[in-house]
N, C-alpha and C positions, 0 to 999 in steps of 0.2 A: 504494500500500500504506500501511498505517497500523501503527505500533508504539509501544511504550513500553520504556524501559530500566528495569532493576531499580535503583531509586534512591528515596530518600525523596520523597514527594509527586511521583510520576511525572507527566509531561505526555505528551500524544499528539504524535507526529511523523508527518508525511505526506510521501510522495514518489511521483512517477510514475516507474516503472522500465520501460525498454524491454529486453526479453530478446533478446539476439542470436540469430540463426538460423544453422544449419549451412550451409556452402556446399554446392552440389551436387557430388557425387563423379563423377569421370569414369568410374571403374570401381568400382561398388558391390560389395563382397564379399558372399557369401551369409551372412546373419546373422539371428539371432532377437533382437529387442529384449527386453532384460531390464528395464531401468528408465531413466527420464529424470528429471534433477534440474535445478533452477534454484538456483544459489548466489548469495546476496546478500552484498555487502561494504559495511559501514557505515563511511564515511570520517569523519575528524575534522572536516571542513568541513560535515558534515551531509548530504552527498550520499550516494546509494546507487548502487553499480554492480552489474552482474550478469554471470553466466557460465552457459552451458547445457552440460550434460554428458549423454551417452548411454552406457549400459553395454550391450554386446551379447554374445551367445554366437556364436562363430565355429565353423567346421568343426573337428572334433576336440575339441569341448567347451572350446576356449580362450576366454578373456575378451578382449573388445575394448573400447576406450575412445575416445570422441570428445569433445572439449571445444572450445568457441569461445574466442576472445579475450575478456578482461574488458572490458566496454563500459560507460561510457567507462573509459579507463585509470585504474588505481589511482594515487592521489597518493603513496602509499608502500606498501611490501610489506605484505601482509595478515598480521597476527599469527598467524592460524590456518592460514596456507598457502592454496593455491588448490585448485580442484576436482580437479586431477590429481595433487597431492602425496599421498604415502602409498600409492599403488598400487604393487604389486610390478613389478619390471623385466620380468617375464614377460608382463605384460598388453600386448597389441598396441595401439599407438597408431595410430588411423585418422585420416588427414589428408585 
């Protein structure tokens, strides 16, 4: 990927990012995929880490959420939080 930060005289930065994949579930619940996102975390050492998130609709119109681990691991906590931060406790976490 390629990006610039909002700064005077911005320069281009580049990184190759490997997006982690979800592990295979032993028992996959019946769901309808709503959306899939890739979260990118820019670290102070210039590296970029990523996390995959899937939002699904479960039986009874409940929301389900799957997220992978952040790969590679963050050097320090993300200032913006992670992909599953901010979701209500009523959302079903699928592992």
